[in-house]
Residue, then its C-alpha position, 0 to 999 in steps of 0.5 A: x500500500x505504501x509503495x502504491x501511494x508513493x508511485x501515485x504521488x510520483x506520477x502526480x508530480x511528473x504531471x505537474x512538473x510537465x505542465x509548469x512554466x520552466x521560468x518558475x522552476x528552480x528544480x528542472x529535472x524529476x526522475x523516478x527509479x528502480x534499484x537492486x542492491x549489490x551486496x551479495x555474499x554467503x549470508x546476503x542476497x540482493x533485493x529490489x527497491x525504488x526511489x524518486x528525485x528532483x534535481x537542479x541541472x545547469x544550462x542544458x545547452x552547455x557541454x558541462x553541467x553542475x548538478x545537485x538534488x534531493x532523492x528518496x531511495x528505498x533499498x532492500x536486502x536479505x540475510x540468512x542469519x543475523x546475530x542479535x545477542x548471546x541468546x537470540x538470533x534472526x533468520x530469513x531476514x529482510x532489511x528495508x532502508x529508507x533514505x534521503x539522499x543529497x547528490x552533488x556532481x557534474x554531467x558531461x553532454x555529447x551529441x546534438x539533438x539526442x544527447x548522450x551524457x556521463x554523470x558523476x556524483x558525490x552523495x550523502x545519505x540520511x537514514x529516515x528509517x530502517x526495518x527488519x523482519x524475519x524469524x526471531x529465535x530466543x534461547x533459554x540457557x537454563x531450560x534449554x528451550x527455544x522460542x521462535x516468532x515472526x517479528x518486525x523490528x527497527x534495524x540497529x544501523x547507522x543513519x548516516x552514509x556517504x558515497x559516489x555514483x557513476x551513471x550514463x544516460x540519454x537526453x531525448x527532446x520532446x517539445x519543450x521538455x526532455x525524456x531522461x533515461x539513466x542507469x547508474x551505480x551508487x557505491x556506499x562507502x560507510x559500514x552501516x553496522x555499529x558492531x564489528x560485522x559489515x553492512x554495506x548499501x550499494x546498488x544499481x539503479x535505472x532512472x527515467x523522467x522529464x527535464x526542462x530544456 
């Protein structure tokens, strides 16, 4: 239900964005995205997510553009086993991370009508919320018994991350606007686990949206 609500809001914003006067807009690019984490290991599997972002991109007629913006990104990953304490652990765990991202970077454009571009950003992630759900196992050392239940809990993760991203894209003119198509990769640098374990949040992403020329 939350996913459907966010998609409806995104579509409404795209419609309003496409009808607005470009002279009154500070943010001149709006993209929605789908992502898939790239954190696979013996205990971890990748999962799908989504996002939406608004950006200010410098003069589109130039070869070199500076840019910055704000994004909401939801990413997910699966872990077979998570250590909770000496007498508890979780299995078959889904992590859902909701972040506000602030990218700043540059774009290099090539071509005449349909333009190909290369984009590189540095970004900061501010964690809005992080949840885990899975099977919770607790043990009684005195009675030698185990209790299992399905739980949804707050994830004990650091709420600040930063990283770099690299993307390629196309700018396709459509009347007063441009269709933007962009695959990119976001490399999270900080370990989000507060313990000695490792928890990374890096992912591939494909974005599509519109821009004022």
